[in-house]
N, C-alpha and C positions, 0 to 999 in steps of 0.2 A: 864531772862531764866541763866543759871547756866552754868559753861563749862562744868561741863557735861555733860547736854545736848545736847550741841555739838559736844564735842568728840565723844556718842556714834553715833550722824547725824551723821558726818563724817566717820564715820567706817561703819556704813552700807552704804552709798554712795558708797566706795570703794567694798564694799561686793557685791553689787546687780548689778557693772558693768563689774566684770572681768568676762572673758567667760574661761570657761571650756577649757585645753590643747586638739586640734586636733588629732586626730585618725592618727600615720603615720606608715612610715615601709621603710625597707631597702631594696635594690633587690639583690636578691639571686643570686646564679649560681647551676643550677643542669637540672635537666633529666626533656625536654618537650615532648609531644608527641601528636599529634596533629591527629583526628580521625574522620571519617562519624558517623553518627547515623544511624542505619538499623532497620529493624521491618519486620517478618516474623513468618517463620513455618517450622515445618520441613516435608520433604517428604520421601516416597518409592522411591528408584530408578526403573523409568518403573512403574509408580503407575497409573492406570488407571480408568475410569470407565466401567464396563460390561451392554452395551444395549443390547435387544433381540431384533432377527431381523424379527421377528415374534409376533401377537397379540394374547395372550389364556391364561389360567389362570393355574397356579402351578399347578403341580400333587404334585410333589415331588424337596427335596433338599437333594444334596446328598452330600455336603459338610458342614463343621461350622466356625465358626469364631475363625480364629485362627490358622487352616489346614494349613499345607504346599501342595501345588498342583505343579504337574509340566503343561509344555505344551499339548494342547488336553485333559485334562481334563475334564471330565462333571461336572458342576455345580449345575445345576438344571436341570428339563422337564418340559417343556410348552403344554400343552394339547390343539392341533390345527386340530380341529376336520375336516374342508376342506382339509388340507395338508392330513392327513393321508387317507380320501376315495380316491384322488387324487394320492400317494401313490401307494393304490395298484390299479386302475387301471391301472394304467403305466406297473406293473407288470403282471398285467393279460393282454395285452396287448404284453407286452414282452415276454409271455411264449407263447402264442396261434402264432405271428409269427416265433418264434425259431421254434416250430413246423412245420408252413406251408413251412419254406423256405427252410427244408430238401429236397431232391431230394428222399427220399420216406415216405414226407410227405402226407397225403392228396390230395391237390391241384396239386403239381408238379406231384403226380404219375396219374392222371388219365387227365392231362394232356400228358405226356407222353405216356401213355392208347394211346390218339389220333390220336398222332404219327405215333404210332406202327401200328393202323387199319390202318391208311391214308396210310402207305408205302407198305403195303400187299396191298391194295386194287391196292396200283398205280403198285407195280409189277402185279397182274396182270392182272389187264388192259393193263398195257405195253404191255405186252407180247403177249394178245388177239391181238392189235391193230400193232404188227408185225408180228403176223400169218396171220391177213388177206391181211396185203398190198403184204404179198407175194402170196398168192391167187390171190390175185389180177392181181398180176406182173401176173400169168400164165391165166387170164382170167378167174379163179374161180370165183365164186360167183358175189353179185350184189354189185352196188355204193353207195346203201344204207346202206348196211352194212357195205362197209366200213366206208360210215361215222359215224355211232350208235357206230362203235369200236374207232373209231378215238375222238370224243365226250366224250364216257364213259374216254378216257385216260386224255383227257384235262382236263375234268372234278375232276379227281384223282387227277394231278397233283395240281392243285386249292387248292381241299382240305387241302392236303398233305403239299404244303406251308405256307398253312393259319394256320394248326397246330404245326408246327415248329416257325413261328415265334409268335404264343398265346404263346409257350412253355419260348422262350427266355425273351419276352418282361413280362411274371409274375415272372418269376423268377428274374428279375433286381426289377421290382418294389418290390415285397418282400424285396429281401437284402436292396432296398432304405428305406422302411418302419419298415424293422428290425434294420438303423443304427439312425431313428428317434424317432423306440421302446427304444431303446436303450440311445440316450441323454434325453429322458422326464423319463427314470428313473432315470439316473446320477443328472435329475432337481430334484425329486420327493427327491432321497435319498440325495441330498446337503439342502434341504427344511425339513428331516428329523432332519439333524445335525443345522438349524437353530432353531431346536423347544430344543433343547440339550446345552445350550451356554455352549463353554469348556472357558478353561484359555487361552491367549496366551501366558505368560511365566511361570517362576521356579520361583515361589513368594507364599505370604500368602495374605489368604481370612483376611484383614482388615476388613470389614463390609457384612454383608445380609444385605439388603435393602426392603427384600420381605418376605413374608410366603407364606406358601402353603395354596393353594386356594384363594390365592389371583389375580387380573389380570394383564397380566404382559407386557405391552406397549411399543412400541419401542421407546417412548419421553423419559422416565423415567429409570434410572440407577436402574441393581437388587445387586448388587456388587463393590466390592472394591478391589485390589488387587494390588503386588507393589513387590517389594523386599524383603526379610525377611534380609538380611545383609544388604546390602546398601542402608546405609539413611544418606540423607544431608540437609541442609540446602536453603530454597527461602527465598531470602531475597529481599525489596524495597528501595530504595537506591535515595535520593530528587536527581534532575536533575543538584540542582549546586550544587552536591555533589562528579557525578557520573565521570565528570571527571579526577580527584584527583583517582578513584579509578583502581588499576591491578589487573593481575591477580597471584597468591602467596602472595597476603598481608595478613598477621596477622588479626584474627577477635574473636577477645575475642566474647560467646553470653552468655547469660542465658538465664536460661527458669522457668518458671512460677512455673514449676512441682521439679527444685531444688532452691528455695529460691533464693540465692544470690549469689550461685556458681557458679564461672564462667568457662566456659571450651574452650579450644585453637579450631581455627580451618583456614585454606586455604581459599581464594577465587579459585577457579575453573574457574568458569565460566561469561559471563558478555553477557546479551542480550542487543543487540543494538538498540533497540526500545523499544520508552517512551510510557507509556501507557497514552493517552491525558486523560483520567478522574481523576485518581489518581498525575499525574505527577511526576511517578517515572520507573522508570528502578529496574528488575531483576538482581538480582546475585545472586549466585549461590554457595554456602562452603560445603564444607567437615570437620567433628572432625576430628585433630588431633590425639584424644584418645576419642573414643566415650566411652559417660555417659552410666555405667551398662544398664538402662532400658530406652529405648526408646521407642517412638510410633508415628507414622504418624499425623501431625496438631497440635503436642505441638505448644505454644504459645514462640516465641522467640526474644529476643531483642541481638541486637550486635552492637559492634563497630570495627570500622573492622581503623586498623593502616596505616591513610595514611604516615605518615614521624614519625621519632623520630630524636631527637636529646640533646647532652650529652653538659655538661657544659655550655649551656644557660643563660644566662642574664635573670631572669625573673621576675615578677612581679603580685600581685595579679591583677587577670582582674579586681577588681571592681574599681581600682585606677586610670582604665586609662577613658579618658575624648573624649568623641566626637569621641573616634577611635584613637585619632592622640596624644590627648596633656597628661600631668602627671600634676599635681600640688605641686608644690617644694619650695613653700608659702601661706599665707594664699590668696594674691590676685594674686599669678606666676602661670602662663600657661608656659608650655615648652614641646615644640615640639617635639617629638618623632616619630623613627621607628617605626613599629610592627613587627613581624614574626611569628612566631609557635602558634600557642595556644592551651590550650585543658579546661575543664572544670572547672580546679581553675586557670593558671596561664597565661601569655602571654609573649612571648617572644621580647626583646625588641633588637633590633638590634643598635642603636644610638640613640643619643638625651640626656642620662644619665651616668652613672655608677655605681661601686659599693658603693661608698662612697654620694652616690646623696639619702637624706631624701626625702621621698613622705608623701606627707596628703593626706589622703581620703579626697575624694570629698563629 
């Protein structure tokens, strides 16, 4: 076997036994920003679902999507025939009682007429009784005549008192019935309002969820209304991050409709109640500079800035081993204390310095 063969074989052995140089990096000084991820949607201030309070078929819709409405403005009309009949009956009863309760009305006029007749009859019988008593005192007339006059007077007094009592009682009864009728009309009128749902706020009709001719029910919303000017972000933050979120923190938001463009916002409210199903907390934020075109329910992704540190000693996150070590040699693990971290870098508080060369695991 020739010398050249052994030389070539030795060269191949050396080449196959060599390992390529491991990827290394040196720590750097720079800014590191720790943030919490959140997802959510755009909401309109005061946004709410409109529910009808009566069942019935929609007769007409008097607003359109995108219309600005004021508090109390009618949105649509619902045909509730039963309520309409009840309202007509209540008004008819009210008109009848308003007529009867008047002193010159048919009921009280007739009762007052009976009182006047009873007074006249009482006056006549009283005079006759007194005259008969005077005659009897002079031994004129018979005892029977006196008894007859007394009976007539007593009967007239009883009838007169009964007529006065009937007038007073009926007047009081009619007034009470009038109050009840007015209440019934008020209730019916409220029912009329119920058949015409109205806006509760000054805002925009963002969605109409029913068409004329469809059946409106109290279980199904018919519209979405919210503020035209004030729109905000409703975000969901994981329970592991919520303790670090504070009001006033900066939020960088991306919206699907604006691609990668980011908008700045500020945390304005933290709802201190966890959703047990998603294990998240609701956080609200308002735009510092609102996007030019914005609609409720747009999907949003956000980074809530928790901490920012300048001149931090940082290394790529991929160089950290088991959240506590770095490789300073092929088989050398060095313990480090870590600080802030973002999507790319991790701050190293102690364990290495700027001159430490690190190998990638």
